[in-house]
PyMOL Python script that loads the backbone (N, CA, C, O; Angstrom):
from pymol import cmd

cmd.read_pdbstr("""\
ATOM      1  N   MET A   1       2.570  23.723  25.667  1.00  0.00           N
ATOM      2  CA  MET A   1       2.844  22.479  25.307  1.00  0.00           C
ATOM      3  C   MET A   1       1.633  21.565  25.912  1.00  0.00           C
ATOM      4  O   MET A   1       1.690  20.338  25.835  1.00  0.00           O
ATOM      5  N   SER A   2       0.691  22.146  26.432  1.00  0.00           N
ATOM      6  CA  SER A   2      -0.484  21.501  27.016  1.00  0.00           C
ATOM      7  C   SER A   2      -1.604  20.978  25.758  1.00  0.00           C
ATOM      8  O   SER A   2      -2.489  20.137  25.916  1.00  0.00           O
ATOM      9  N   GLU A   3      -1.334  21.624  24.663  1.00  0.00           N
ATOM     10  CA  GLU A   3      -2.264  21.297  23.663  1.00  0.00           C
ATOM     11  C   GLU A   3      -1.951  19.808  23.170  1.00  0.00           C
ATOM     12  O   GLU A   3      -0.805  19.358  23.153  1.00  0.00           O
ATOM     13  N   LYS A   4      -3.025  19.122  22.790  1.00  0.00           N
ATOM     14  CA  LYS A   4      -2.856  17.709  22.218  1.00  0.00           C
ATOM     15  C   LYS A   4      -2.230  17.877  20.704  1.00  0.00           C
ATOM     16  O   LYS A   4      -2.645  18.742  19.933  1.00  0.00           O
ATOM     17  N   ARG A   5      -1.305  17.058  20.408  1.00  0.00           N
ATOM     18  CA  ARG A   5      -0.696  17.144  19.055  1.00  0.00           C
ATOM     19  C   ARG A   5      -1.386  16.237  18.193  1.00  0.00           C
ATOM     20  O   ARG A   5      -1.641  15.085  18.546  1.00  0.00           O
ATOM     21  N   LYS A   6      -1.688  16.687  17.124  1.00  0.00           N
ATOM     22  CA  LYS A   6      -2.488  15.791  16.029  1.00  0.00           C
ATOM     23  C   LYS A   6      -1.427  15.142  15.169  1.00  0.00           C
ATOM     24  O   LYS A   6      -0.493  15.827  14.753  1.00  0.00           O
ATOM     25  N   LEU A   7      -1.520  13.890  14.890  1.00  0.00           N
ATOM     26  CA  LEU A   7      -0.801  13.187  13.838  1.00  0.00           C
ATOM     27  C   LEU A   7      -1.119  13.714  12.461  1.00  0.00           C
ATOM     28  O   LEU A   7      -2.178  14.266  12.162  1.00  0.00           O
ATOM     29  N   ALA A   8      -0.206  13.515  11.735  1.00  0.00           N
ATOM     30  CA  ALA A   8      -0.258  13.941  10.225  1.00  0.00           C
ATOM     31  C   ALA A   8      -1.296  13.141   9.480  1.00  0.00           C
ATOM     32  O   ALA A   8      -1.826  13.688   8.513  1.00  0.00           O
ATOM     33  N   PHE A   9      -1.658  11.893   9.811  1.00  0.00           N
ATOM     34  CA  PHE A   9      -2.578  10.960   9.273  1.00  0.00           C
ATOM     35  C   PHE A   9      -3.527  10.490  10.254  1.00  0.00           C
ATOM     36  O   PHE A   9      -3.271  10.469  11.458  1.00  0.00           O
ATOM     37  N   SER A  10      -4.861  10.030   9.641  1.00  0.00           N
ATOM     38  CA  SER A  10      -5.750   9.578  10.625  1.00  0.00           C
ATOM     39  C   SER A  10      -5.478   8.051  10.561  1.00  0.00           C
ATOM     40  O   SER A  10      -4.606   7.494   9.894  1.00  0.00           O
ATOM     41  N   LYS A  11      -6.542   7.391  11.518  1.00  0.00           N
ATOM     42  CA  LYS A  11      -6.410   5.989  11.562  1.00  0.00           C
ATOM     43  C   LYS A  11      -6.659   5.296  10.176  1.00  0.00           C
ATOM     44  O   LYS A  11      -5.948   4.356   9.820  1.00  0.00           O
ATOM     45  N   ALA A  12      -7.618   5.749   9.449  1.00  0.00           N
ATOM     46  CA  ALA A  12      -7.729   5.172   8.223  1.00  0.00           C
ATOM     47  C   ALA A  12      -6.564   5.244   7.202  1.00  0.00           C
ATOM     48  O   ALA A  12      -6.445   4.335   6.380  1.00  0.00           O
ATOM     49  N   ASN A  13      -5.681   6.311   7.221  1.00  0.00           N
ATOM     50  CA  ASN A  13      -4.671   6.337   6.380  1.00  0.00           C
ATOM     51  C   ASN A  13      -3.622   5.238   6.815  1.00  0.00           C
ATOM     52  O   ASN A  13      -3.003   4.523   6.027  1.00  0.00           O
ATOM     53  N   TYR A  14      -3.525   5.217   8.113  1.00  0.00           N
ATOM     54  CA  TYR A  14      -2.550   4.046   8.572  1.00  0.00           C
ATOM     55  C   TYR A  14      -3.067   2.558   8.188  1.00  0.00           C
ATOM     56  O   TYR A  14      -2.332   1.636   7.833  1.00  0.00           O
ATOM     57  N   VAL A  15      -4.379   2.511   8.319  1.00  0.00           N
ATOM     58  CA  VAL A  15      -4.873   1.132   7.825  1.00  0.00           C
ATOM     59  C   VAL A  15      -4.621   0.875   6.394  1.00  0.00           C
ATOM     60  O   VAL A  15      -4.307  -0.249   6.002  1.00  0.00           O
ATOM     61  N   ILE A  16      -4.764   2.012   5.504  1.00  0.00           N
ATOM     62  CA  ILE A  16      -4.685   1.733   4.073  1.00  0.00           C
ATOM     63  C   ILE A  16      -3.186   1.661   3.836  1.00  0.00           C
ATOM     64  O   ILE A  16      -2.851   0.977   2.869  1.00  0.00           O
ATOM     65  N   MET A  17      -2.180   2.269   4.575  1.00  0.00           N
ATOM     66  CA  MET A  17      -0.914   2.149   4.294  1.00  0.00           C
ATOM     67  C   MET A  17      -0.349   0.671   4.812  1.00  0.00           C
ATOM     68  O   MET A  17       0.621   0.144   4.266  1.00  0.00           O
ATOM     69  N   ILE A  18      -0.954   0.150   5.760  1.00  0.00           N
ATOM     70  CA  ILE A  18      -0.398  -1.141   6.285  1.00  0.00           C
ATOM     71  C   ILE A  18      -0.925  -2.174   5.171  1.00  0.00           C
ATOM     72  O   ILE A  18      -0.188  -3.126   4.911  1.00  0.00           O
ATOM     73  N   THR A  19      -1.997  -2.065   4.582  1.00  0.00           N
ATOM     74  CA  THR A  19      -2.589  -2.851   3.541  1.00  0.00           C
ATOM     75  C   THR A  19      -1.580  -2.660   2.316  1.00  0.00           C
ATOM     76  O   THR A  19      -1.192  -3.662   1.716  1.00  0.00           O
ATOM     77  N   GLY A  20      -1.176  -1.460   1.961  1.00  0.00           N
ATOM     78  CA  GLY A  20      -0.273  -1.415   0.790  1.00  0.00           C
ATOM     79  C   GLY A  20       1.109  -2.060   1.031  1.00  0.00           C
ATOM     80  O   GLY A  20       1.726  -2.571   0.096  1.00  0.00           O
ATOM     81  N   VAL A  21       1.624  -2.032   2.373  1.00  0.00           N
ATOM     82  CA  VAL A  21       2.906  -2.745   2.564  1.00  0.00           C
ATOM     83  C   VAL A  21       2.665  -4.222   2.502  1.00  0.00           C
ATOM     84  O   VAL A  21       3.561  -4.969   2.109  1.00  0.00           O
ATOM     85  N   VAL A  22       1.504  -4.674   2.867  1.00  0.00           N
ATOM     86  CA  VAL A  22       1.147  -6.150   2.845  1.00  0.00           C
ATOM     87  C   VAL A  22       1.112  -6.530   1.248  1.00  0.00           C
ATOM     88  O   VAL A  22       1.669  -7.545   0.828  1.00  0.00           O
ATOM     89  N   VAL A  23       0.470  -5.703   0.480  1.00  0.00           N
ATOM     90  CA  VAL A  23       0.469  -5.964  -0.933  1.00  0.00           C
ATOM     91  C   VAL A  23       1.711  -5.915  -1.571  1.00  0.00           C
ATOM     92  O   VAL A  23       1.926  -6.663  -2.525  1.00  0.00           O
ATOM     93  N   LEU A  24       2.585  -5.104  -1.153  1.00  0.00           N
ATOM     94  CA  LEU A  24       4.056  -4.803  -1.667  1.00  0.00           C
ATOM     95  C   LEU A  24       4.703  -6.149  -1.352  1.00  0.00           C
ATOM     96  O   LEU A  24       5.290  -6.755  -2.249  1.00  0.00           O
ATOM     97  N   ALA A  25       4.613  -6.679  -0.022  1.00  0.00           N
ATOM     98  CA  ALA A  25       5.388  -7.705   0.346  1.00  0.00           C
ATOM     99  C   ALA A  25       4.836  -9.001  -0.442  1.00  0.00           C
ATOM    100  O   ALA A  25       5.612  -9.892  -0.789  1.00  0.00           O
ATOM    101  N   LEU A  26       3.506  -9.053  -0.694  1.00  0.00           N
ATOM    102  CA  LEU A  26       2.979 -10.158  -1.441  1.00  0.00           C
ATOM    103  C   LEU A  26       3.478 -10.058  -2.914  1.00  0.00           C
ATOM    104  O   LEU A  26       3.717 -11.128  -3.474  1.00  0.00           O
ATOM    105  N   GLY A  27       3.642  -9.043  -3.522  1.00  0.00           N
ATOM    106  CA  GLY A  27       4.111  -8.944  -4.891  1.00  0.00           C
ATOM    107  C   GLY A  27       5.583  -9.317  -4.938  1.00  0.00           C
ATOM    108  O   GLY A  27       5.968  -9.886  -5.959  1.00  0.00           O
ATOM    109  N   PHE A  28       6.460  -9.073  -3.964  1.00  0.00           N
ATOM    110  CA  PHE A  28       7.847  -9.488  -3.969  1.00  0.00           C
ATOM    111  C   PHE A  28       7.929 -11.081  -3.656  1.00  0.00           C
ATOM    112  O   PHE A  28       8.795 -11.799  -4.155  1.00  0.00           O
ATOM    113  N   ILE A  29       7.052 -11.485  -2.882  1.00  0.00           N
ATOM    114  CA  ILE A  29       6.984 -12.846  -2.528  1.00  0.00           C
ATOM    115  C   ILE A  29       6.557 -13.795  -3.960  1.00  0.00           C
ATOM    116  O   ILE A  29       7.107 -14.821  -4.357  1.00  0.00           O
ATOM    117  N   ILE A  30       5.550 -13.163  -4.476  1.00  0.00           N
ATOM    118  CA  ILE A  30       5.270 -13.746  -5.813  1.00  0.00           C
ATOM    119  C   ILE A  30       6.244 -13.877  -6.833  1.00  0.00           C
ATOM    120  O   ILE A  30       6.255 -14.827  -7.617  1.00  0.00           O
ATOM    121  N   MET A  31       7.240 -12.743  -6.845  1.00  0.00           N
ATOM    122  CA  MET A  31       8.258 -12.775  -7.896  1.00  0.00           C
ATOM    123  C   MET A  31       9.313 -13.851  -7.449  1.00  0.00           C
ATOM    124  O   MET A  31       9.973 -14.414  -8.323  1.00  0.00           O
ATOM    125  N   THR A  32       9.494 -14.152  -6.151  1.00  0.00           N
ATOM    126  CA  THR A  32      10.473 -15.082  -5.820  1.00  0.00           C
ATOM    127  C   THR A  32      10.057 -16.604  -5.928  1.00  0.00           C
ATOM    128  O   THR A  32      10.856 -17.538  -5.865  1.00  0.00           O
ATOM    129  N   MET A  33       8.678 -16.718  -6.101  1.00  0.00           N
ATOM    130  CA  MET A  33       8.262 -18.046  -6.390  1.00  0.00           C
ATOM    131  C   MET A  33       8.289 -18.440  -7.821  1.00  0.00           C
ATOM    132  O   MET A  33       7.814 -19.539  -8.110  1.00  0.00           O
ATOM    133  N   ASP A  34       8.804 -17.655  -8.790  1.00  0.00           N
ATOM    134  CA  ASP A  34       9.043 -18.163 -10.098  1.00  0.00           C
ATOM    135  C   ASP A  34       9.874 -19.177 -10.286  1.00  0.00           C
ATOM    136  O   ASP A  34      10.938 -19.105  -9.671  1.00  0.00           O
ATOM    137  N   THR A  35       9.653 -20.326 -11.124  1.00  0.00           N
ATOM    138  CA  THR A  35      10.484 -21.364 -11.134  1.00  0.00           C
ATOM    139  C   THR A  35      11.617 -21.251 -12.345  1.00  0.00           C
ATOM    140  O   THR A  35      12.692 -21.850 -12.370  1.00  0.00           O
ATOM    141  N   GLU A  36      11.150 -20.418 -13.247  1.00  0.00           N
ATOM    142  CA  GLU A  36      11.996 -20.326 -14.501  1.00  0.00           C
ATOM    143  C   GLU A  36      13.387 -19.663 -14.088  1.00  0.00           C
ATOM    144  O   GLU A  36      13.514 -18.978 -13.073  1.00  0.00           O
ATOM    145  N   PRO A  37      14.368 -19.929 -14.943  1.00  0.00           N
ATOM    146  CA  PRO A  37      15.710 -19.347 -14.592  1.00  0.00           C
ATOM    147  C   PRO A  37      15.693 -17.895 -14.588  1.00  0.00           C
ATOM    148  O   PRO A  37      15.003 -17.323 -15.432  1.00  0.00           O
ATOM    149  N   TYR A  38      16.395 -17.199 -13.708  1.00  0.00           N
ATOM    150  CA  TYR A  38      16.467 -15.894 -13.530  1.00  0.00           C
ATOM    151  C   TYR A  38      15.087 -15.100 -13.422  1.00  0.00           C
ATOM    152  O   TYR A  38      15.042 -13.895 -13.668  1.00  0.00           O
ATOM    153  N   GLY A  39      14.018 -15.799 -13.060  1.00  0.00           N
ATOM    154  CA  GLY A  39      12.772 -15.187 -12.816  1.00  0.00           C
ATOM    155  C   GLY A  39      12.059 -14.629 -14.275  1.00  0.00           C
ATOM    156  O   GLY A  39      11.321 -13.645 -14.234  1.00  0.00           O
ATOM    157  N   PHE A  40      12.302 -15.240 -15.387  1.00  0.00           N
ATOM    158  CA  PHE A  40      11.769 -14.967 -16.469  1.00  0.00           C
ATOM    159  C   PHE A  40      10.426 -15.596 -16.918  1.00  0.00           C
ATOM    160  O   PHE A  40      10.057 -15.621 -18.092  1.00  0.00           O
ATOM    161  N   GLY A  41       9.766 -16.075 -15.927  1.00  0.00           N
ATOM    162  CA  GLY A  41       8.488 -16.696 -16.136  1.00  0.00           C
ATOM    163  C   GLY A  41       7.302 -15.820 -15.829  1.00  0.00           C
ATOM    164  O   GLY A  41       7.516 -14.660 -15.479  1.00  0.00           O
ATOM    165  N   PHE A  42       6.112 -16.256 -15.926  1.00  0.00           N
ATOM    166  CA  PHE A  42       4.898 -15.397 -15.684  1.00  0.00           C
ATOM    167  C   PHE A  42       4.898 -14.684 -14.382  1.00  0.00           C
ATOM    168  O   PHE A  42       4.596 -13.493 -14.318  1.00  0.00           O
ATOM    169  N   LEU A  43       5.235 -15.399 -13.326  1.00  0.00           N
ATOM    170  CA  LEU A  43       5.202 -14.776 -12.038  1.00  0.00           C
ATOM    171  C   LEU A  43       6.179 -13.783 -11.840  1.00  0.00           C
ATOM    172  O   LEU A  43       5.854 -12.754 -11.246  1.00  0.00           O
ATOM    173  N   GLY A  44       7.468 -13.957 -12.299  1.00  0.00           N
ATOM    174  CA  GLY A  44       8.515 -12.896 -12.204  1.00  0.00           C
ATOM    175  C   GLY A  44       8.434 -11.758 -13.104  1.00  0.00           C
ATOM    176  O   GLY A  44       8.892 -10.663 -12.780  1.00  0.00           O
ATOM    177  N   LEU A  45       7.873 -11.970 -14.214  1.00  0.00           N
ATOM    178  CA  LEU A  45       7.888 -10.687 -15.270  1.00  0.00           C
ATOM    179  C   LEU A  45       6.507 -10.145 -15.248  1.00  0.00           C
ATOM    180  O   LEU A  45       6.401  -8.955 -15.547  1.00  0.00           O
ATOM    181  N   THR A  46       5.534 -10.737 -14.977  1.00  0.00           N
ATOM    182  CA  THR A  46       4.031 -10.258 -15.181  1.00  0.00           C
ATOM    183  C   THR A  46       3.206  -9.871 -13.763  1.00  0.00           C
ATOM    184  O   THR A  46       2.937  -8.741 -13.354  1.00  0.00           O
ATOM    185  N   LEU A  47       2.926 -11.027 -13.212  1.00  0.00           N
ATOM    186  CA  LEU A  47       2.124 -10.921 -11.972  1.00  0.00           C
ATOM    187  C   LEU A  47       2.685 -10.230 -10.822  1.00  0.00           C
ATOM    188  O   LEU A  47       2.055  -9.391 -10.180  1.00  0.00           O
ATOM    189  N   GLY A  48       3.916 -10.604 -10.561  1.00  0.00           N
ATOM    190  CA  GLY A  48       4.759  -9.893  -9.526  1.00  0.00           C
ATOM    191  C   GLY A  48       4.726  -8.403  -9.587  1.00  0.00           C
ATOM    192  O   GLY A  48       4.211  -7.679  -8.735  1.00  0.00           O
ATOM    193  N   PRO A  49       5.307  -8.030 -10.643  1.00  0.00           N
ATOM    194  CA  PRO A  49       5.430  -6.635 -10.771  1.00  0.00           C
ATOM    195  C   PRO A  49       3.893  -5.823 -10.894  1.00  0.00           C
ATOM    196  O   PRO A  49       3.770  -4.663 -10.500  1.00  0.00           O
ATOM    197  N   ILE A  50       3.005  -6.432 -11.363  1.00  0.00           N
ATOM    198  CA  ILE A  50       1.455  -5.903 -11.307  1.00  0.00           C
ATOM    199  C   ILE A  50       1.207  -5.812  -9.865  1.00  0.00           C
ATOM    200  O   ILE A  50       0.838  -4.716  -9.443  1.00  0.00           O
ATOM    201  N   VAL A  51       1.340  -6.726  -9.088  1.00  0.00           N
ATOM    202  CA  VAL A  51       1.082  -6.697  -7.560  1.00  0.00           C
ATOM    203  C   VAL A  51       1.876  -5.763  -6.999  1.00  0.00           C
ATOM    204  O   VAL A  51       1.349  -5.085  -6.117  1.00  0.00           O
ATOM    205  N   VAL A  52       3.184  -5.510  -7.316  1.00  0.00           N
ATOM    206  CA  VAL A  52       3.944  -4.569  -6.529  1.00  0.00           C
ATOM    207  C   VAL A  52       3.494  -3.033  -6.910  1.00  0.00           C
ATOM    208  O   VAL A  52       3.463  -2.123  -6.082  1.00  0.00           O
ATOM    209  N   MET A  53       3.176  -2.905  -8.198  1.00  0.00           N
ATOM    210  CA  MET A  53       2.539  -1.637  -8.532  1.00  0.00           C
ATOM    211  C   MET A  53       1.387  -1.189  -8.100  1.00  0.00           C
ATOM    212  O   MET A  53       1.158   0.002  -7.887  1.00  0.00           O
ATOM    213  N   LEU A  54       0.457  -2.261  -7.916  1.00  0.00           N
ATOM    214  CA  LEU A  54      -0.903  -2.111  -7.113  1.00  0.00           C
ATOM    215  C   LEU A  54      -0.500  -1.648  -5.743  1.00  0.00           C
ATOM    216  O   LEU A  54      -1.127  -0.739  -5.200  1.00  0.00           O
ATOM    217  N   GLY A  55       0.495  -2.221  -5.175  1.00  0.00           N
ATOM    218  CA  GLY A  55       0.819  -1.852  -3.739  1.00  0.00           C
ATOM    219  C   GLY A  55       1.284  -0.468  -3.575  1.00  0.00           C
ATOM    220  O   GLY A  55       0.886   0.173  -2.603  1.00  0.00           O
ATOM    221  N   PHE A  56       2.179   0.116  -4.528  1.00  0.00           N
ATOM    222  CA  PHE A  56       2.569   1.452  -4.591  1.00  0.00           C
ATOM    223  C   PHE A  56       1.444   2.467  -4.783  1.00  0.00           C
ATOM    224  O   PHE A  56       1.467   3.575  -4.247  1.00  0.00           O
ATOM    225  N   ILE A  57       0.323   1.976  -5.682  1.00  0.00           N
ATOM    226  CA  ILE A  57      -0.714   2.824  -5.816  1.00  0.00           C
ATOM    227  C   ILE A  57      -1.467   3.002  -4.644  1.00  0.00           C
ATOM    228  O   ILE A  57      -2.004   4.080  -4.395  1.00  0.00           O
ATOM    229  N   ILE A  58      -1.556   1.892  -3.806  1.00  0.00           N
ATOM    230  CA  ILE A  58      -2.298   1.884  -2.652  1.00  0.00           C
ATOM    231  C   ILE A  58      -1.666   3.014  -1.520  1.00  0.00           C
ATOM    232  O   ILE A  58      -2.285   3.816  -0.821  1.00  0.00           O
ATOM    233  N   GLN A  59      -0.428   2.799  -1.603  1.00  0.00           N
ATOM    234  CA  GLN A  59       0.449   3.832  -0.754  1.00  0.00           C
ATOM    235  C   GLN A  59       0.091   5.067  -1.152  1.00  0.00           C
ATOM    236  O   GLN A  59      -0.254   5.869  -0.284  1.00  0.00           O
ATOM    237  N   PHE A  60       0.100   5.406  -2.346  1.00  0.00           N
ATOM    238  CA  PHE A  60      -0.139   6.724  -2.953  1.00  0.00           C
ATOM    239  C   PHE A  60      -1.618   7.312  -2.365  1.00  0.00           C
ATOM    240  O   PHE A  60      -1.832   8.443  -1.929  1.00  0.00           O
ATOM    241  N   VAL A  61      -2.507   6.254  -2.485  1.00  0.00           N
ATOM    242  CA  VAL A  61      -3.860   6.571  -2.134  1.00  0.00           C
ATOM    243  C   VAL A  61      -3.963   6.813  -0.585  1.00  0.00           C
ATOM    244  O   VAL A  61      -4.764   7.625  -0.122  1.00  0.00           O
ATOM    245  N   ALA A  62      -3.119   6.073   0.183  1.00  0.00           N
ATOM    246  CA  ALA A  62      -3.031   6.217   1.618  1.00  0.00           C
ATOM    247  C   ALA A  62      -2.569   7.661   1.891  1.00  0.00           C
ATOM    248  O   ALA A  62      -3.271   8.280   2.691  1.00  0.00           O
ATOM    249  N   ILE A  63      -1.559   8.275   1.388  1.00  0.00           N
ATOM    250  CA  ILE A  63      -1.001   9.502   1.568  1.00  0.00           C
ATOM    251  C   ILE A  63      -1.986  10.539   1.401  1.00  0.00           C
ATOM    252  O   ILE A  63      -2.097  11.425   2.249  1.00  0.00           O
ATOM    253  N   PHE A  64      -2.740  10.496   0.330  1.00  0.00           N
ATOM    254  CA  PHE A  64      -3.508  11.621  -0.147  1.00  0.00           C
ATOM    255  C   PHE A  64      -5.018  11.594   0.315  1.00  0.00           C
ATOM    256  O   PHE A  64      -5.773  12.556   0.179  1.00  0.00           O
ATOM    257  N   TYR A  65      -5.402  10.285   0.920  1.00  0.00           N
ATOM    258  CA  TYR A  65      -6.740  10.153   1.389  1.00  0.00           C
ATOM    259  C   TYR A  65      -6.956  11.035   2.618  1.00  0.00           C
ATOM    260  O   TYR A  65      -6.193  10.938   3.579  1.00  0.00           O
ATOM    261  N   LYS A  66      -7.957  11.875   2.611  1.00  0.00           N
ATOM    262  CA  LYS A  66      -8.494  12.810   3.563  1.00  0.00           C
ATOM    263  C   LYS A  66      -9.955  12.336   4.071  1.00  0.00           C
ATOM    264  O   LYS A  66     -10.966  12.574   3.411  1.00  0.00           O
ATOM    265  N   PRO A  67      -9.973  11.664   5.268  1.00  0.00           N
ATOM    266  CA  PRO A  67     -11.308  11.386   5.643  1.00  0.00           C
ATOM    267  C   PRO A  67     -12.283  12.527   6.007  1.00  0.00           C
ATOM    268  O   PRO A  67     -11.892  13.577   6.519  1.00  0.00           O
ATOM    269  N   LYS A  68     -13.634  12.253   5.703  1.00  0.00           N
ATOM    270  CA  LYS A  68     -14.576  13.365   5.979  1.00  0.00           C
ATOM    271  C   LYS A  68     -14.568  13.488   7.617  1.00  0.00           C
ATOM    272  O   LYS A  68     -14.525  12.513   8.367  1.00  0.00           O
ATOM    273  N   THR A  69     -14.616  14.815   8.025  1.00  0.00           N
ATOM    274  CA  THR A  69     -14.819  14.984   9.456  1.00  0.00           C
ATOM    275  C   THR A  69     -16.443  15.153   9.718  1.00  0.00           C
ATOM    276  O   THR A  69     -17.258  15.111   8.796  1.00  0.00           O
ATOM    277  N   LYS A  70     -16.771  15.336  11.003  1.00  0.00           N
ATOM    278  CA  LYS A  70     -18.194  15.305  11.368  1.00  0.00           C
ATOM    279  C   LYS A  70     -18.810  16.742  10.757  1.00  0.00           C
ATOM    280  O   LYS A  70     -19.940  16.833  10.278  1.00  0.00           O
ATOM    281  N   SER A  71     -17.898  17.794  10.861  1.00  0.00           N
ATOM    282  CA  SER A  71     -18.448  19.072  10.476  1.00  0.00           C
ATOM    283  C   SER A  71     -18.539  19.089   9.028  1.00  0.00           C
ATOM    284  O   SER A  71     -19.465  19.755   8.566  1.00  0.00           O
ATOM    285  N   GLU A  72     -17.669  18.417   8.114  1.00  0.00           N
ATOM    286  CA  GLU A  72     -17.998  18.348   6.666  1.00  0.00           C
ATOM    287  C   GLU A  72     -19.204  17.741   6.372  1.00  0.00           C
ATOM    288  O   GLU A  72     -19.872  18.230   5.461  1.00  0.00           O
ATOM    289  N   SER A  73     -19.626  16.745   6.979  1.00  0.00           N
ATOM    290  CA  SER A  73     -20.802  15.757   6.595  1.00  0.00           C
ATOM    291  C   SER A  73     -22.061  16.381   7.024  1.00  0.00           C
ATOM    292  O   SER A  73     -23.082  15.848   6.590  1.00  0.00           O
ATOM    293  N   GLU A  74     -22.187  17.350   7.749  1.00  0.00           N
ATOM    294  CA  GLU A  74     -23.324  18.080   8.224  1.00  0.00           C
ATOM    295  C   GLU A  74     -23.861  19.173   7.211  1.00  0.00           C
ATOM    296  O   GLU A  74     -24.835  19.865   7.509  1.00  0.00           O
TER     297      GLU A  74
END
""", "prot")
cmd.dss("prot")
cmd.show_as("cartoon", "prot")
cmd.util.cbc("prot")
cmd.orient("prot")
């Protein structure tokens, strides 16, 4: 147990994940800002869901992103 455990993701992955969570939250906030009844306006039906989908895509990229190590770049 004296070996140092490595995390599943690098720091860059976690930064991308946090960015994705912020974008997701922003998308849901945009959807709640719609003033039309039942959210049937532009913000609730178009812009908000696009931003949420973008947030999920960012999360997908964060999971599969593999940063280059020093040995790979040489």
